C-alpha positions in Angstrom: 0.0 0.0 0.0 2.8 2.4 1.0 4.9 1.5 -2.1 1.9 1.8 -4.4 0.9 5.3 -3.0 4.4 6.7 -2.6 6.1 4.9 -5.5 6.1 7.9 -7.8 7.4 10.1 -5.0 10.4 7.7 -4.4 11.1 7.6 -8.1 11.0 11.5 -8.5 13.2 11.8 -5.4 15.9 9.5 -6.8 15.8 11.3 -10.2 15.8 14.7 -8.6 18.8 14.0 -6.4 20.8 12.4 -9.2 19.9 15.4 -11.4 21.2 17.6 -8.6 24.5 15.8 -8.4 25.1 16.1 -12.1 24.0 19.8 -12.0 26.1 21.0 -9.1 27.8 18.2 -7.3 27.2 17.0 -3.8 26.6 20.6 -2.5 23.6 20.7 -4.8 22.5 17.3 -3.6 22.4 18.6 0.0 20.5 21.8 -1.0 17.9 19.8 -2.9 17.5 17.4 0.0 17.0 20.3 2.5 14.5 22.0 0.2 12.5 18.8 -0.1 12.2 18.4 3.7 11.4 22.1 4.0 8.5 21.8 1.5 7.1 18.6 3.2 7.2 20.1 6.7 5.6 23.3 5.5 2.9 21.6 3.5 1.7 18.7 5.7 -1.3 20.7 6.7 -1.9 21.2 2.9 -2.1 17.4 2.5 -4.7 17.0 5.3 -7.0 19.7 3.9 -6.6 18.4 0.4 -7.6 14.9 1.6 -10.8 16.3 3.0 -11.8 17.7 -0.3 -10.3 14.9 -2.5 -12.3 12.1 -0.7 -15.5 13.7 -2.0 -14.3 13.2 -5.6 -14.8 10.2 -7.9 -11.8 8.0 -8.9 -11.4 9.8 -12.3 -11.0 13.2 -10.7 -8.7 11.8 -8.1 -6.5 10.6 -10.9 -6.6 14.0 -12.6 -5.5 15.6 -9.3 -2.5 13.2 -9.2 -1.5 13.7 -12.9 -2.4 17.1 -14.3 -2.6 18.5 -10.8 0.9 17.5 -9.9 2.2 19.0 -13.2 0.5 22.3 -12.2 1.9 22.1 -8.7 5.4 21.2 -9.6 6.0 23.1 -12.9 3.4 25.8 -12.4 4.0 26.9 -8.9 7.6 25.7 -8.1 9.2 26.6 -11.5 7.0 29.0 -13.5 5.6 31.0 -10.5 9.0 32.4 -9.3 9.8 33.4 -12.9 6.4 35.1 -13.3 6.9 37.0 -10.1 10.1 38.5 -11.5 8.6 39.2 -14.9 5.7 41.1 -13.5 7.5 43.0 -10.7 10.5 44.0 -12.9 8.3 44.4 -16.1 10.4 41.9 -18.0 9.4 39.5 -20.8 9.2 35.7 -19.8 12.4 34.9 -21.7 14.3 37.8 -20.0 13.1 36.7 -16.6 14.3 33.1 -17.2 17.6 34.4 -18.5 18.0 36.6 -15.4 17.1 33.6 -13.0 19.8 31.5 -14.6 22.5 34.1 -15.2 22.1 36.8 -12.4 20.9 34.9 -9.4 21.4 37.7 -6.9 19.4 40.2 -8.9 16.8 37.5 -9.4 16.4 37.0 -5.7 16.3 40.7 -5.1 13.4 41.1 -7.4 11.5 38.2 -5.9 12.1 39.6 -2.4 10.8 42.9 -3.7 7.6 41.3 -4.8 7.1 39.4 -1.6 4.6 41.8 0.0 2.2 41.4 -2.8 2.5 37.5 -2.8 2.1 37.4 1.0 -1.0 39.6 0.8 -2.6 37.4 -1.9 -1.8 34.1 -0.2 -2.4 35.3 3.3 -6.0 36.5 2.4 -6.9 33.3 0.6 -5.7 31.1 3.4 -7.3 33.4 6.1 -10.7 33.0 4.4 -10.3 29.2 4.5 -9.6 29.4 8.2 -12.3 31.9 9.1 -15.0 29.9 7.1 -13.9 26.7 9.0 -14.0 28.2 12.5 -17.3 30.1 12.0 -19.1 27.0 10.9 -21.1 25.0 13.5 -19.7 21.4 13.5 -20.9 18.2 15.2 -17.4 17.4 16.3 -15.4 20.1 18.1 -11.7 19.9 19.0 -11.3 23.0 21.1 -15.0 23.3 22.3 -14.4 26.3 24.6 -13.3 28.3 21.5 -15.2 26.7 18.6 -18.7 26.9 20.3 -18.8 30.7 20.7 -17.2 31.2 17.3 -19.9 29.0 15.7 -22.5 31.2 17.2 -20.8 34.3 15.8 -20.6 32.6 12.5 -24.4 33.0 12.1 -23.7 36.7 11.3 -23.8 37.0 7.5 -20.5 37.9 5.8 -18.6 38.0 9.1 -15.5 36.2 7.7 -15.3 38.6 4.8 -15.6 41.7 7.0 -12.9 40.4 9.4 -10.6 39.4 6.5 -11.0 42.9 4.9 -10.3 44.7 8.3 -7.1 42.5 8.7 -6.0 43.4 5.2 -6.7 47.1 5.7 -4.6 47.1 8.9 -1.8 45.2 7.2 -1.6 47.6 4.2 -1.8 50.7 6.4 0.8 49.5 8.9 3.0 48.3 6.0 2.8 51.7 4.3 3.5 53.6 7.5 6.4 51.3 8.5 8.0 51.6 5.1 7.6 55.3 4.9 9.0 55.8 8.4 12.1 53.8 7.6 12.5 55.3 4.1 12.1 51.9 2.5 11.7 51.1 -1.2 8.2 49.7 -0.4 6.7 53.1 0.9 4.6 53.4 -2.3 3.5 49.8 -2.3 0.8 49.9 0.4 -1.8 50.2 -2.4 -0.3 47.1 -4.2 -0.5 45.1 -1.0 -4.2 46.2 -0.6 -5.0 45.2 -4.2 -3.2 41.9 -4.0 -5.1 41.0 -0.8 -8.4 41.9 -2.4 -7.4 39.7 -5.4 -6.8 36.8 -3.0 -10.2 37.4 -1.4 -12.0 37.6 -4.7 -10.2 34.4 -5.9 -11.3 32.6 -2.8 -14.9 33.7 -3.2 -15.2 32.8 -6.9 -13.5 29.5 -6.7 -14.9 28.5 -3.4 -18.4 29.8 -4.2 -18.5 27.8 -7.5 -17.2 24.7 -5.6 -19.9 25.1 -2.9 -22.6 25.7 -5.5 -21.9 22.4 -7.3 -21.4 20.5 -4.1 -24.9 21.6 -3.0 -26.2 20.4 -6.3 -24.6 17.0 -5.6 -26.2 16.9 -2.2 -29.6 17.4 -3.8 -28.8 14.5 -6.2 -27.7 12.4 -3.2 -31.0 13.1 -1.5 -32.9 12.0 -4.6 -30.9 8.8 -4.7 -31.2 8.1 -1.0 -34.4 6.1 -1.3 -33.1 4.0 -4.2 -29.9 3.2 -2.1 -32.0 2.2 0.9 -34.1 -0.1 -1.4 -30.9 -1.6 -2.8 -29.6 -2.3 0.8 -32.9 -4.0 1.7 -32.5 -6.2 -1.3 -29.0 -7.1 -0.3 -27.3 -5.1 -3.1 -24.2 -3.1 -2.2 -24.7 0.7 -1.8 -22.3 3.0 -3.7 -21.5 6.4 -2.3 -22.1 9.3 -4.7 -18.8 11.1 -5.5 -18.2 14.5 -7.0 -18.2 14.3 -10.8 -18.7 16.6 -13.8 -18.8 20.3 -13.1 -18.8 19.8 -9.3 -15.6 17.9 -9.4 -14.0 20.4 -11.9 -14.6 23.4 -9.7 -13.5 21.4 -6.7 -10.3 20.5 -8.6 -9.8 24.2 -9.4 -10.3 25.1 -5.7 -7.7 22.4 -4.8 -5.1 23.9 -7.3 -5.6 27.5 -6.0 -5.3 26.1 -2.5 -2.1 24.3 -3.3 -0.8 27.5 -4.9 -1.5 29.5 -1.8 0.2 26.9 0.4 3.3 26.9 -1.8 3.8 30.6 -1.4 5.7 30.2 1.9 7.7 27.3 0.5 8.8 29.2 -2.6 9.7 32.3 -0.7 11.3 30.3 2.1 13.4 28.5 -0.4 15.3 31.7 -1.2 16.7 31.5 2.4 18.5 28.4 1.3 19.4 29.0 -2.4 18.7 31.5 -5.1 19.3 28.9 -7.9 16.0 28.3 -9.7 17.0 24.8 -10.9 17.8 23.5 -7.4 14.7 25.3 -6.1 12.5 23.6 -8.7 14.1 20.2 -8.0 13.8 20.4 -4.2 10.3 21.9 -4.0 9.1 19.6 -6.8 10.2 16.5 -4.8 8.4 17.9 -1.7 5.2 18.6 -3.7 5.1 14.9 -4.9 5.2 13.7 -1.3 2.4 16.1 -0.4 0.3 14.6 -3.2 1.1 11.1 -2.3 0.3 11.8 1.4 -3.0 13.3 0.3 -4.0 10.1 -1.5 -2.8 7.9 1.4 -5.0 9.8 3.9 -8.0 9.4 1.6 -7.5 5.7 0.9 -6.7 4.8 4.5 -9.7 6.8 5.8 -7.4 8.5 8.2 -9.6 11.6 8.5 -12.6 9.5 9.4 -10.6 7.7 12.1 -8.7 10.7 13.5 -11.5 13.2 13.5 -9.5 16.2 14.8 -6.8 16.1 12.2 -8.8 18.4 9.9 -9.3 20.9 12.8 -5.5 20.9 13.4 -4.8 21.5 9.7 -7.2 24.4 9.6 -5.7 26.0 12.7 -2.3 25.5 11.0 -3.8 27.3 7.9 -4.9 30.2 10.2 -1.3 30.4 11.6 0.2 30.3 8.2 -2.2 33.1 7.0 -1.2 35.2 9.9 2.5 34.5 9.3 2.2 35.5 5.6 0.5 38.8 6.5 3.1 39.5 9.2 6.0 38.8 6.7 4.7 41.6 4.5 7.0 43.8 6.7 8.7 41.5 9.1 11.0 38.5 8.5 10.0 35.2 10.1 12.3 32.1 10.1 10.9 29.3 7.9 11.6 26.8 10.7 9.1 28.6 12.9 6.6 28.5 10.1 7.0 24.8 9.5 7.0 23.9 13.2 3.8 25.6 14.0 1.9 23.5 11.5 3.6 20.3 12.6 2.8 21.1 16.3 -0.9 21.9 15.7 -1.4 18.8 13.5 0.5 16.7 16.0 -1.7 17.9 18.9 -4.9 17.2 16.9 -3.6 13.7 16.1 -2.9 13.0 19.7 -6.3 14.3 20.7 -7.9 12.0 18.1 -6.0 9.0 19.5 -7.1 9.8 23.1 -10.7 10.2 21.8 -10.6 6.8 20.1 -9.2 5.1 23.1 -11.8 6.7 25.4 -14.6 5.6 23.0 -13.2 2.1 22.8 -13.0 1.9 26.6 -16.6 3.1 26.9 -17.6 0.4 24.4 -19.4 2.6 21.9 -19.4 5.8 19.9 -19.3 9.3 21.2 -22.9 10.4 21.4 -22.5 14.1 21.9 -20.2 17.1 21.6 -19.6 17.0 25.4 -18.5 13.4 25.4 -16.2 14.0 22.4 -14.5 16.9 24.1 -14.0 15.1 27.3 -12.6 12.1 25.6 -10.2 14.2 23.6 -8.9 15.7 26.8 -9.6 19.3 25.6 
């Protein structure tokens, strides 16, 4: 099972490391290995959230996610995206940007760093909306009940998550502009760019997420219509087949997954510059890491891990909230990538341990958790 799921990742790892040795010797080998670990540690929460969405899709769209999706993730975000950043920020043509990346690495890194506030604003807002929509939704299973119960009540206020996100963006852009102006920085005139980038991230989330939700609702209506037929089939001893997302619903969910993956990869791409400014090594290292994230996503779906460890999804969304906050803070302050990665690992680890304790408590009680209160007690929260 492990070899079947992670086989391609192992193969890409071997090829990537061999290519690194041929490209730049053992030093390059070490850099690529470090970048791979960086990407995996920063993106584990991505895999958990992806799995929650991917399990709703049918087998065909799961394969699309693993084939076309991985091409978009590896080549689009880890190779093309850094070049596009430079092309747009420096107003260069694509060929000039590639030439700059290969021939003048210091200048290339400088341009990407210069574009960081806009990237952080876009990614930060997209991820913040995911987090806010999650915590404001009333759920049967609550991990941190003392926090999630009052937030779920607040969530009944229409458009609350959008209002909070816009307030956060406004504060970020104003403080960024004031800070840059005070210190005479080169970004003093970029507060408006940060604001526009953040709004673009918000609009992207609302369009893609809205379309995904619309078609998912359509699917639920279809499931209700087929419910009676499934019950009849069960009474007759025929196996029931769960309805999975297909057609337009799956397409927009796939699109949502790709935008989500792109937002998650911002911190990995930017963080990679702390290790190397060589675009080839960056693409190799981050590409290997992206493959493992995809394989891990599929593993979580096929093993039913999210159903068994019910708080994992909570932990991942709290990690998303932390990452969103970090991205918005890095608009004007530098934060070490190790801190970024460790926050996600700690939150997901805590949610996993809570899930294990819950399962043990339920097993000891000889049944299933019958209420929120029982769930919270058994989780030790």
